[in-house]
N, C-alpha and C positions, 0 to 999 in steps of 0.2 A: 504493500500499499504506499502511496505517496501522501506527503502531508505539506501543508503550507500554512502561513499565518493567516488568522481571521482578520483580514483588513489590516489596519495600521497597529493592531494589538500584537502583544507576544504570544497570544494563545495558538497552539498548532491544532489543526483540524485535518481529518482526511479529506483527499480530493473528491470523494463521494460522500453525500449525506444521505443517511437513511430516513426516508419519510414514512411516517406511520399512520398516514390518513386512512389507509385500508384496514388497519387493524380494529377488529371490531365488526364493522360492516361486511367486509369481504374476507377476512382471515379470522379464524378462532383465536381464542386466547393461546392454546398450545401451539398452533401454527405460527402465531406472531412471536412467541417466545423462542421458538426453534430459529426463526429467522434473525432475531436479535442476538442469539447465542452465535450464529453463524457469521453475522456481521462483526461481532466483537473478535471472533476467531481469525478473520481475514484482515482485521486492522481497520475497519471503519469505526471510528471513534466519535462521530458527528451524528446525533439523533435529533430529528425535528419533529415536533408534535404540536397540538393546539388544544386549548380548553374545549372549544366546540366540536372537535372530532369525535366521531362516534354517532353524531346527528341525533342524539335525543336530549333536547334542551336541558341543559343544568346538570347533566350526569357526568360529563367528561368521560365517556367509555374508553377512548383510546388512551387518555392519561391514566386511567386505572389499570389497564393492561400493561402499560409501561411500568407503573409503580409495582405491580405484582412481580414483574421480572427483577427490578431492583431488589425487592424484598427477599429475593433468594440468596443475595450475597455473593461470595465468590469475586469480589472486586468490580461487580458490574457497575454499579453508580461510580465508583472512582475511576473507572476506564472511559467513561462517556462525557463528552461535551454536550449537555443537554439544552435544547432549545424548545421553548414553548410560546404560546402566544396569547394576547389579550386584546378584545375588542367586541367579539360576537356576542350575540345574546345568550345569556347564562340563567334566565329565570323571568318570572312574570313580573317581579319587582321593578318598578320603574327605573331604579339606579342599576339594574342588571341588564337592560336593553343595550342595544349596540352603542359603543361609545367609549370614551377614554377619560372619564371623571376621575379625580384623584380617589374618591370613594371607590369607584368601580375597580380601578387598578388595584387597590390595597385589597379589596374583598376578593377579587379574582385570583391574585397572587397567592393568598392564603389558602383558597380552595385548591389551587393548582398543587401547591406543595403538599397538601394532605393527600391528594389522589396519587401524586407521583411518589409518595413515601420518601420524601428527601427534605432536607432542611434548606437547600438553596438551588436556584435556577442559574445556570451559566449565561444563558442567553434569553432575556426576555423581550419578546418582539411585539410590537404594536401590528395588529393583523391587518389594519386599514387605516388611513387617515381619519381623524376625527375633526371635522370642520369647524364644530361649535365648541371645542374645548381650547382655551388658550394655552400656548406653549409654557408659560410660567406655571400653570396648575400640573401639567403632564410631567414637567421636569422636576417639580417639587416632589411629586409622588414617587418618581424613580429614584431620586436622591435619597428619600427616606428608606426606601427598599435596599438600596446599596449600603447605607449606614447600618442597617439592620442586619446585613449580611444575608439577605433573602435572594438578592440578585447581584450578579457580577457585571454583566454587559447589557446595554440596551440596544435593540435592534428594531427594524421596522419591516414592513411588508406592504407591497402594493402602493408605494409612495411615488408620486412624481417627482421628477428631478427637482423642481423649486421647492417642494416639501422637504426633500432632503437638505437643501441648502438652508432654508428657514429654520428647520428643526437644529442643525448644528451651529448656526450663528447664534441662536438664542440660548443654546446649551453653553456656548463659548463665553456669553455674558455672564453666565453663573458659575464660571470656573468648573463645569461639569463636562465630562468625557463626551457625552452625547451619543449619537448613533455610531455604531461599528460595523453595521451588517444591513443590508437590504435584500430581502427575499422578494422575487419578482417574476412574473411569468415571462419566459424567454425560450425561444427555440427557432429553428430554421423558418417554422411556419409562423412566427410572432417576432419580428425582429425591431419593433416600434422602440424597445428601450434603448436601443443604439442611437437614437436621436439625443436624448437628454439625460435619461436615468444612469447608463453607464458612465458616461462623463462625470455626472455629479458624483458618483460613486468613486471614481478614480480621484477626482480633485480633493474629496474630503476623507479619503483613506478608508472607505467602507468595503467590507467584503461584499462580494455580489453572488447571491445564491439563487440559481434559476430554478423555478418550479415549472413542473409540466415540460421538461426538456424534450419529450416525445410528442408534445401536443396531444395529451389524451390518448395516444396510441396511433395518432394519424400517422406519425413517421416511423413507426415500428413495423413496417412491412404489412400494412393493412390490405393491400391488394393481393399479397400472398395468401393472407389468412382467408380473405373472401374466396380466392380459387380453391382453397382447401376445404371450403364449404361453411366456414364461420359466418355469422351475419352479425353486424354491428347494430346499436340501437338506431332509432329513426334519426336523431342528431347527427350521428357519425355517417349514416348514409348520405344525408344531405350535404355534409362536408366533403366526403369523397367526391361526389359528383361535381361540387364546385370547383374541385382543383385536381381532378383525376388527370389531365395531361402532365402536370407537375409531378404527381405521385408516379406516373408510369415512367417519367424520366428519371426520377429519384431511385425508385427500385430497381431500374435497369443499370444504373451507375453502380450501386451497391452490389448488385449481382456481378458486374464486369470486375470489380476490384476484389471480389471474394469475400465480402463481409456482411453481416446481417445489418439491415437498415437502422435497428435501435442502437446497435453500437456505434456506427458511423455519426448518428445524431448526437449521441452522448459525446463522441470523441470531438465533435465539431464544436460543442460549448466549451469543453475543456481547452481547445486551442485557443480561446479568446484569453489574453493575459489578464483581463479584469475579472473573469470568473474565477470564483474561489472553489465552489463544489455545486455541481447540479444535484438536485435531489431525486433520488431513485425511490419510487412508491411501489415496491413489490406487492403482489397478491399472493405469489407463490415463491418457493425456494429456488426454483429454476429461474425465475426472473431475477432474483438476487445474484445468484451466481452468474448468470449471463451478463450482468451489467459490468463485470470485471474486466471483460474484454476491451471495454472503451478506454481503460487506462493503459493498455498496452498500444492501442492503435494510434499511430502518427500519421496524420493526412500530408500528403505533399502539396506543395503549391499549385501544380496542375489540376489536382483533384478539388483543392478548396475553390479555385477558380470556376471550375464546372459546377460545383455545388452553388456558387454565387449566381451563376447564370440560371439554374433551376429555381432557386429561392432567393431572389434579389433583396438586397436590403432596402430600408425605408428611404424616402426622399424622392427627388426627381430623377426619373428613368432608373430607379433602383440604385442610386450611386452608393448607398450605403454610408454616405458621409454624416458626421455629426451636425447638429443644428449650430449656427443656422446655415452653414454651406449645403446642407441637405435640401433647402428649398430657396435659398438666396444666394448672393455672391459672397 
């Protein structure tokens, strides 16, 4: 396993991040625990979850599964850089609806700690921007959690570039470290973050953690699976039809170089120097083991150019340039 710093921090994390969103809804607790054991065995030390995962309001099913795994001991908690999130609706109480009030952050942090059966969270991420909560309130709540030893680092998810800039400028005024990580949707099929989010992360020294690097399975050989008799849901069927010519070229290229589409898609994200660790969200052990190939796969420049032709970057004529050059001089 390869390791790198989490943004500008001294913390070392694996180049793949184990996403746990499927634990509970699609993988049983024994299956989830087996995958986490395997992840630890192969050196993945970066685990990502969220209080809302499990999708039963207020129950934090996925955090409970992760907590039960930690409770088995054997150095599990000490071996993991644990990331979870706050923002989503966690109850019918008005102060547990979506948002980032100081009260919500405090109550949700305490509840996550209990479910995770730990006394600290390495990376506590804001799951979404809260447009109605001032940064003075958010940072005061985080500062309190850090002083109490409940949280070590602050992170964000689904922020725009200007949100990252505003958050860290406000943190700087308070002599607080601010955001060290942004988790964001990013893949060959979703390259919009290249305009402003990736540049903002690079400027402020944030780790960049892509979620859905296979775009919900679209980049993972979906046409091959259809030919094999599998059928996606209605939403996936519509997506396939909307970009079928690209998918045909994409899967043909992967076949030509003798690699699985999912591995090439992951390797492409890892090739970006701003990317810290894409999140893999396995449902099965085979999917977890299969993701390791991406760490070994090095894409040469001609292959990268061909990929850009199939999945062009954002901006005028798919230039892939950052803002404002992507749409202006």
